[in-house]
N, C-alpha and C positions, 0 to 999 in steps of 0.2 A: 770301644774307645769313645769317650764322651766328646760332645762338641767342643768343650773347653780344652780338652787334651789335644783334639785335632788342631785347634787354633794355636795352641802352644807349640806344636810340632811345626806348623807352617811358619810361625813367627821365628822359631829357631833357625829353620832353613833359610828364611828370608834374610835374617840378620847375618848369617854366615855368608850369604851371597853378596850382600852389600856392605860388608864390614868396614870398608875404607871410607864410605860415605863422602861427604864434601871435602874432606881433607885428603883425598886420594893421591894427590900429586906426590907428596912426600912419601906416602906409603908404597907407591908404585916401585920404589927402589928395592923393596923387600918382599912385596907380595902383590899379586894382581887383584883386580876388583872382586873376583870371585872368592878371594880369600886363600887361594892356593899359593904355596911357597914358590918364589921365583929366585933365580940367580940374580945377583946384583948387576944387572945389565944396565948399560948407559941409557939414560933418558935423553931425548933430543933437547938441546938447550932452547928455552923459550925465547923467541924473538919478539913476540907480541904479548902484551898484558891483557888486551881486550880485542873484541871483534865488533865491527859495525857492519851488519849485513843489510844492503839496500836491495831488497827483493822486488823486482819489477814484474808483478803478477800479470800473466796473460801472454807473454812471449814476445819480447821486442824483436823487430825485424833486423837481422844482422846485416843484410846486404844494403839496407837503407841507412845504417848508422855506423858500422864498424868495418865492414868487409867489402871494399869496392871491387867491382868487376867491369872496368871500362870497356874491355873488348867484347862484352856481351851485347852491346847496343846493336850490333849488326844482326843479332838473332831475335830482336824484338818482334813479338807477334807470331813467331814460329812455334811449332809444337816442341815440347820438351823431348829431347831424344830418348828413345827407349834404352839406349846404352848408358845413359846417365841415371835414369830412374831405376832400371833393372826390375827386380820383383819386390822392391820396397813397398811397405804398407803405406797407404794414404788414408785420410779420414773419409767417412761416409759423406762429408759435406762436399767433397770434390770428386769422389770416385765415380759419380754418375754424370759428371761433365763430359760433353762430347769432345772437348779438347782441353789441353793444359798449356796455354800460350805463355811462352817465356816473356817475362815483364821485368826488364832491368830497372834499377832505381831511377827516379826522376830528379833526385836530389844530388847536388854537387858535393864532391869531396875535396878537401885541401889538406896540405901537410901542416903539422903543428910542432912547436918545440924544436929543440936542437936535434932531436932524432928524426923529425919529419914523419911522425906517426900520422896516418891518414884518418880523418874523422869527417863525418857528415856536416854539412852546413847547418843542420838542425841542432848541433851541439856546440855552439860558439863558446860558451862559458867553459865547457869541459876542455875545449882546445887550449885554454889559457893554463891548464894544469897538466897538459899532455905529457910532460916530462916526468910526471909522477906515476904514470899508468903502465900497467902490464896487461896487454890485451891477449886473451886466450881465444883464438879464432876457431879452435878445433874441439870445442865442447860437444859432447853428444850424450844422449840419454835413451831410455828404453820406452817410456810411456809416450803416447801420441795425443792423449786427451788431458785437459787441465788438471782435474782433481788428482788422478794418480800421478801425474808428472810433478805437481807441487808437493804432494805427499812424499814422493820419492826423493826430491831434493832435500826436504826437511828431515826425513827419517831414515833414508836408505832403503825404503820398501814402499811398494805401490799401494798396499792396503793399509788402512788406518789402524792405529793401535800401538805403534812403536814410539819410543821417545824421539823428540825433535833434537836437532843438533845443539840448540841452546841449552836444552835440558841435560844432554850428555856433558856439555861444558860445565854446567853448574854442578852436576854430580861429581865429575872428575876433579875439578879444581876448587869448587866452593866459591863463596862470596868474598870480595875484598872490602865491601862496605856493609857493616852490620845493619845500617838503617835503610838500605835499599835492596831489592832482590838481585840475585846474580844474573837474571835473565829478564829483560824488559822488551816488550813488543809495542809498536805503534802502527797504525794503519792510516792510509789516505787513499783518495780515489781521484780519477780524472775529473776535470772541471766540467766536462760534458761527455755524453755518451755512456753506454752501459759498461759494466765490468763484471767479470767472473766473481762469484762470492768467495769469501774466505771463511774458514771455520776455526774455532778455538782449538780444535784438536791438532792443528798445524803447529801450535807451540805448546802442546801438552807434554807431560813427562811420561806418558805411556805406562809401562810397567815399572818405571823408576819411582821412588818415593815422590809423592805429590808436591813436596816443597820445592822440587826442581822444575815445576811447570813455569812457563813464561807468564809474567804479569803484564796484562795489556793496559796501557794508559788510554783512557777515553779522550775523544776530541771535543771536550766540553770544559766548562769552568771547573768541574769536579773531576779530575783525571781518574780517580778511583772512587767507586761507590763507598758511601758511609765514612768519608774522612772526618766529617764533623760528628762530635758526640751528640746524642739526642738531648733535647731540652731537659734541664735539671740534672744532667750528668756532667761533672767536671773531670779534669784530667786525673786527679787523685782518686776519685771514685772509680773511674775506668780502670786504673791500675789495680785497685783492690779487687774488682770483679775478675780481672784476668788472672790475678794470683790465686783466687779461690777456684776458678775453673781449671787452672793448671794443676792445682793440688788434686782435684777430682780426677783429672785425666791421668796423673801419675799413679794414683791408686788403681785405676782401671788397667793401666799398662802393666803394673806389677802383678795384677791378677791374671791377665790373659796374654800379655806379651805381644799384642798386635803392633807392629812397627809404625803403622799409619797413625797411631795415637801420638807418637813422638812428632810426626810430621805436623799433626794438627796443632800441637803446642807451639812448635816453631813458627807456624803460619800465623797464629794469633799474636805472637810476640812481634813478628815482622809487621803485621797490620797496625799494631799499636805504634811502632816507631815511624811507620810511613805517614801517620797523621801529622807529623811534623816535617818529615823530609820531603814528601811529595809536593805539598803546596809551595815550599821554597824552590824546589826544582822547576816547577811549572811557571813560576813568576819570572818573566823575562824583562820586567820593567827597568831593571838596572843594567841591562846590556847596552853598551855604548852604540851610538848611531853608526859609527864606522864598521862595527861588527855586524849589525843588522843588514847593512848594505851588501855585505858579502853574500848573503843568502837571497837577496832580491826582495821586491815589494811584497810577495806573498807571505813572507815570514811573519807579518803582523796579523795573518788570518789563522785563528785556531783551527787545527785539523788539516792544514795544508801540508803538502810534502816539505816545503821549505821550512815551516815551523817545526816539523818533526825532525828535520836535519839539525836545526839548532838545538832542539832538546836532546838529540843524540850526542852532540858535543858536550852538553851539560851533564848528561849521564856518564859519558866517558871521563869527564873531569872528576866525577864522584866515584870513579872506579867500579862502575857496573861492568860485569865480565862480558856479557853477550847482549848486544843491542841490535834489535831487528826492526827495520822499517819495511812494511809491505805497501807498495803503491799499485793500486788496481787500475786497469783500463788499457792495457797493451794488446788486447785481443781484437786486432783490426782486420776482420774478415771482409769488410767493405769500406769504401770511402777512405782508404789509407792516406790518400793525398791530403785529406783534411784532418783526419784524426791523429796521425803520427806527429805532424808539426805541433799540434795543440798539446799532445802528451809530452813532447820534449820541452815545450815552454813551461809546463808544470814542474819539470824535474831538473832541467839542466842547470839552472842558476843555483838551486839549493845544493845539488851534488857538488858542484865546483866550489861553492862557498864552504861546505863542510871540509873539503880537503885543504883549502887555503887557511881556514880558521885553525884546524888542527896543526898545520905546519907552522903557523906563526907562533903557536903556543909551545912548540917543541913536542907535541903529542903524536904527530904522525910517525915518529920513530918507533913508538911502541903500540900503535893502534893499527890493526889490519882492517882495511875496507874491502868488501866484496860486493860487486854490482852485477846483477844479471837476473834473468827470468828462468822459467821452467823448461823452455825449449825455444827454437827459433821459428822462422817463417819460410814459406816456399818461394822459390824464384818464379813459379808460375802464378798467374792471376786466378783468384777465386771469383766466380760470377763476373766475368769480364764486362758484361753489359750494364753493371750496376756500380759504376765508379769503383773499380775493382779493389779488392783487398788481397790478403795473402792467408793461406791456410797454415795449420800447425806443421812444424818440421823438426823432428827430434834428431835427425841425422847429423846436423852440424849447426852450431850457433856460437855466439860470442859472449863471454863473461870477462869482466876485467877486475883486476886487483890493484891495490895501492897501499903503501905504508910499510909497516914493520916487516922486515925480512924479504921484501919483494923486489925483484929486478925492476929498475926504472927504465922507461923509454924502450920497452921490449915488446915484441910481438911473437907469440908462441903459436905454432901450428899453422897449417894452410888448408884451404879448401879448393875444390876444382873450379873451373871457369864458370860454372853455373851456380856456385855457392850451394851445392847440393850434397856433395860427399867430401869427406876429409881425405886429404892426400898426404899429410905429414903430421906427426906428433899428436895423435888423438888423446883427448883428456875426457875421461868418463866422470860422471857425477861422484862416484865413489873416490876417484883420484883427487878431485877437488876437495872433498871433505877430509880425506886423509892428509892433504897438504895444509888445510886450515888447522887441524888438530896438531900437526907437526910444528907449525909456527907458534902454537900455544904451549909447546913443550910436552905434548902427549903423543905416544906411540899408538896409532889407531888400532893396531892389532892387539893391544894389551888393555885398552879401556873396554872392559866387558862387564856384563851383569847377568847372573844366572837366573833364568826364568823358565818355568815349566821344563826343567831338566836340561836346558841348553844354555851355553854361554853366548849371549847376544852382544853385538857391537854395532856402532853406527854404520860401518862399511860392510856389514855382513861378513862374507868370506872373500871379499874383493878389495880393490883399491891399492894404489901405490902413490907415494909422494912424488909430485912433479918437480923434480930437482932443478930443472932448467929455469923455472920461474923464480927460484930463490936467489937472493942477493949473495 
């Protein structure tokens, strides 16, 4: 068999595997993503039109922000009981410490809103929108180090190579705005201190067609490379060039049937339209001052978390399907007393402002917001003699949700007195992702893609919708 015939066969199999493509939602009523016939089973009604994921990279400390343990103060400085830790794995950064001293939070908690949800003094602005929040205090994950943990949150697998959640959303539901990608990513970092690196593979499409990869907006005057035409090339000339290239690509596709050629055509067309849509999106000069004030003074700094929150609202207005903000700098192994307040100052105002802005526009009703990191932090101190910080802790941590289809003023799950183990209603990463897909009108067990002989999905072979958090 010739190479061309081999490619035709692969293309045929690939096409049959992904036959629904970006219009999959309607097709799911009659067939699954792999192209196999289905009974006309009910699809969960979509409560949300879009998702804004506020990913706090590094692992925010749950006991300092969302999960108070006031009775633990009497244990300060004592060794973490073996009955609490058991045989759970800890990182090599603390496994050689002579002791694991219990270190309760130094920050005060107070009640907010009609429901009295308790939040740290480090989050005063978030407290003003507490009645919109659903805290999940019983999140847990499997990975204990950053890269596999973030990869797991994004793709449902600890090893790189699978599609990210935003890519799955783009593949399953398609785009609502033909002039912007269905999946857009922005990044920001702490104003001081180091941060774990982020990799573009975290928002890649993996084995899905590449047109479903996240498009990252840069923190500069030119959010996307090469938005401007080269000197001597006007808009009409660029259009003619793309038409000619598309014609050549269609001839190539007809000859060999490689589905990635179709993706390439689609990406060229999207890039052409983004030359107009992205500059208009990034220009906030027409935003009224009272709106800018919602996000705080940092909103006027390009690349800041607050500015990205405002851009997230503008993307949501333009019906981008999945918007993801990564904010780096939560990895506080030392000097937590200094670093955590600074990190909260970077993010608290912008986060609360985003919720307020969406609500005043009537958009919070159909926008799902998800806030959280890849894992939590330990109750014991790391390197107690060096202005102690906290180590990684995957056994329990807090994520919160707000907006479309979510219970307001609700706390789900409980942890023990040491904030070390879950005692009620555990929620796994797969469960959270299943719930996000459910709110978008997708059955997580049926959104699949056949690759290397197996039907893959975001939640692998796990996950259940957390019905208690649904309104």
